[in-house]
C-alpha positions in Angstrom: -11.4 -7.4 4.8 -10.3 -7.7 1.1 -13.8 -7.4 -0.5 -13.5 -3.6 -1.2 -10.1 -4.1 -2.9 -11.6 -6.9 -5.1 -14.5 -4.6 -6.0 -12.0 -2.0 -7.1 -10.4 -4.5 -9.5 -13.8 -5.4 -10.9 -15.0 -1.8 -11.4 -11.8 -0.1 -12.7 -11.8 0.1 -16.5 -9.0 0.1 -19.0 -6.6 -2.2 -20.7 -3.9 -1.4 -18.1 -6.1 -2.7 -15.3 -7.1 -5.8 -17.2 -3.4 -6.6 -17.8 -2.7 -6.1 -14.1 -5.6 -8.4 -13.3 -4.2 -11.1 -15.6 -0.8 -10.7 -13.8 -2.5 -10.9 -10.4 -4.3 -14.1 -11.4 -1.1 -15.6 -12.7 0.6 -14.7 -9.4 -2.1 -16.5 -7.5 -1.6 -19.6 -9.6 2.1 -19.5 -8.9 1.5 -19.1 -5.2 -0.8 -22.1 -5.3 1.8 -24.3 -6.9 4.0 -26.5 -4.6 7.4 -25.0 -4.1 10.8 -26.4 -3.3 11.3 -24.2 -0.2 9.4 -22.4 2.5 6.2 -20.4 2.0 5.4 -17.6 4.4 2.2 -15.6 4.9 2.5 -12.4 6.9 -0.1 -10.0 8.3 0.7 -6.7 10.1 -0.7 -3.5 11.7 1.3 -0.4 12.4 1.7 3.3 12.5 1.9 5.1 9.1 2.5 8.7 8.2 2.7 10.8 4.9 5.4 13.5 4.5 4.6 16.7 2.7 3.6 16.4 -1.0 2.9 18.9 -3.7 -0.6 18.6 -5.3 -1.1 20.1 -8.7 -3.8 20.1 -11.3 -7.3 21.6 -11.1 -10.6 20.9 -9.2 -13.6 21.7 -11.4 -11.6 24.3 -13.3 -10.0 25.9 -10.3 -6.1 25.6 -10.5 -4.4 23.6 -7.8 -0.8 24.0 -6.7 -0.4 23.4 -3.0 2.0 21.5 -0.7 0.1 19.5 1.9 0.9 16.9 4.6 -1.8 14.3 4.7 -2.7 12.8 8.1 -2.3 9.0 8.4 -4.8 8.3 11.2 -3.5 4.7 11.4 -5.6 3.6 14.3 -9.0 5.0 13.2 -11.4 2.8 11.3 -10.6 1.4 8.8 -7.1 0.9 10.3 -3.8 0.8 8.6 -2.8 -2.9 7.7 -1.0 -5.1 5.3 -0.5 -8.6 4.1 2.1 -10.5 2.0 3.0 -13.9 0.7 6.7 -14.9 0.2 8.4 -17.9 -1.3 11.7 -18.4 0.5 14.5 -20.3 -1.2 17.3 -22.0 0.6 19.7 -19.3 -0.6 18.0 -16.7 1.6 16.3 -15.0 -1.4 12.5 -14.9 -1.7 9.8 -13.4 -3.9 6.1 -12.7 -3.5 3.3 -10.2 -3.5 2.1 -7.6 -0.9 -0.8 -5.3 -0.2 -0.6 -2.3 2.1 -3.8 -0.4 3.1 -2.4 3.0 4.0 -4.6 6.2 4.4 -4.4 9.9 3.9 -6.6 12.8 5.1 -6.2 16.5 4.3 -6.2 18.8 7.3 -9.1 21.3 8.0 -6.9 24.2 6.9 -6.0 22.5 3.6 -9.7 21.7 2.9 -10.7 25.2 3.6 -8.0 26.6 1.3 -9.1 24.2 -1.5 -12.8 24.9 -0.9 -13.6 21.2 -0.5 -15.7 19.4 2.1 -13.7 16.2 1.8 -10.2 15.4 0.5 -9.0 11.9 1.6 -8.0 8.4 0.7 -9.8 7.0 3.7 -10.7 3.5 2.6 -7.1 3.1 1.5 -4.2 4.5 -0.4 -3.7 0.9 -1.4 -0.2 -0.1 -2.6 0.1 -3.5 -4.4 3.6 -4.7 -5.3 5.5 -7.7 -6.5 8.5 -8.1 -4.1 11.9 -9.5 -3.9 13.2 -10.4 -0.4 16.5 -11.3 1.3 16.9 -12.7 4.8 19.8 -13.9 6.9 18.5 -16.6 9.1 19.3 -16.8 12.8 22.0 -14.1 12.6 21.4 -12.2 15.9 20.8 -12.8 19.6 22.3 -16.3 19.7 20.3 -17.3 16.6 16.9 -16.1 17.7 16.6 -13.1 15.3 16.5 -13.1 11.5 17.1 -9.7 9.8 15.5 -9.2 6.3 15.1 -6.5 3.6 12.3 -6.0 1.0 12.0 -4.2 -2.3 9.0 -4.2 -4.7 7.3 -2.5 -7.7 3.6 -2.3 -8.5 0.7 0.0 -8.6 -1.4 2.4 -6.4 -5.1 1.8 -6.1 -6.5 4.4 -3.7 -10.1 4.9 -2.7 -10.6 8.6 -3.8 -13.0 10.6 -1.6 -13.0 14.2 -2.8 -16.0 16.5 -2.6 -15.7 20.2 -3.7 -18.1 22.5 -1.8 -21.3 22.5 -3.7 -19.7 20.2 -6.4 -19.7 16.6 -7.6 -18.5 13.9 -5.2 -15.6 11.7 -6.5 -16.0 8.5 -4.5 -14.4 5.2 -5.6 -11.3 3.2 -6.4 -8.9 4.3 -9.1 -5.7 2.9 -10.6 -3.6 6.1 -10.2 -0.1 5.1 -11.2 3.1 3.1 -10.4 4.4 2.5 -6.9 7.6 1.2 -5.2 8.3 -0.3 -1.8 11.4 -0.6 0.4 11.6 -2.2 3.8 13.9 -3.7 6.5 13.1 -5.5 9.6 13.8 -8.4 11.9 11.8 -11.6 12.8 11.8 -14.0 15.7 10.5 -17.5 15.7 7.8 -18.2 18.3 7.2 -21.8 17.1 8.4 -23.9 14.2 5.7 -22.3 12.1 4.9 -18.9 13.6 7.1 -15.9 13.9 6.7 -12.3 15.1 8.3 -9.5 13.2 8.8 -5.7 13.2 9.9 -3.6 10.3 10.2 -0.2 8.7 8.6 0.3 5.3 8.7 3.2 2.8 6.4 3.5 -0.2 6.4 5.9 -3.1 3.6 6.3 -5.6 3.1 8.6 -8.6 -0.6 9.4 -8.7 -3.0 10.9 -11.2 -6.6 11.2 -9.9 -9.5 12.0 -12.2 -12.4 13.9 -10.6 -16.0 13.2 -11.6 -16.9 16.9 -11.6 -14.1 17.7 -13.9 -10.4 18.2 -13.2 -7.3 16.1 -12.4 -5.0 16.0 -9.4 -1.4 14.8 -9.5 0.8 14.1 -6.5 3.7 11.9 -5.6 2.7 10.3 -2.3 5.2 8.9 0.2 4.5 6.8 3.3 6.7 5.9 6.3 5.5 3.1 8.5 6.5 1.0 11.5 4.8 -2.4 11.1 4.4 -5.2 13.7 2.9 -8.6 12.7 2.9 -12.3 12.6 4.0 -14.8 10.0 2.9 -18.3 9.3 5.3 -20.7 7.6 4.6 -23.9 5.8 
C-alpha cells in the first residue's frame, strides 16, 4: 500500500526533499525507541471532499486563472485512506506522524475549459505531517468514550496527472509545498488494545506544480474528511 509513496521519496530531487527524508528517518528511529507511555497505531478510511480553489499559472504557455471544485471520489480505486502513529504521555498529550492519501479530480467541464484530457491527483494528494495530539480519556458515556484533537504541520506530495490535449503528460509524484492538518474526534475501546474511532479532519496545502511540457500551476488545496478507523495500542 505504501510502495508508491516510498517511490516518490526516492525519485523526487532537491535538497529540501533530502532534508525531509532525513527527518522522516529520524522520526522512524524515534518511533522504534521504547517509550515511557502508550504507543498507538491507527488506520482509517472515510469520505473526503475538496472545496473550491483558485488555480493560477500557465499550461504550456496558456495562462490559467480558474476557480475549480475538484471531486474527491473517496470510494473509487485507489480509495481515500490514512495512517498515523502516536506516542501518548500520561498527561494526555501525544505526538507522532501521519499520512493521508486524499484525491482530487477536475470535472469534465473544467477539463474542457482548460483544454486538457486529464487533470487530477488520482494516486494521492498525499499529506504527510508531524502531529501533536491531546486526549481526555474516558470522559463521556460513563467512561466509554475518549474525545481527542489533532494538529500537524508537514508537506504535500501529490501524484500529479495532467495531460494537455496534444501536449506532454505530467505523471509522477512531486513535493509541492507545505501543509497543515486539524482534526477532532472520539474513540471507544473495544478491547484493552483495540479501539474504534471517528473523526473530522481538515487539511490545507499550498501547492506549486511543475509541468513537464512547460508551465506551472499554483493552488491552495483544502480537504474536509470524515474518517472511521481502528487503533492498536501497545
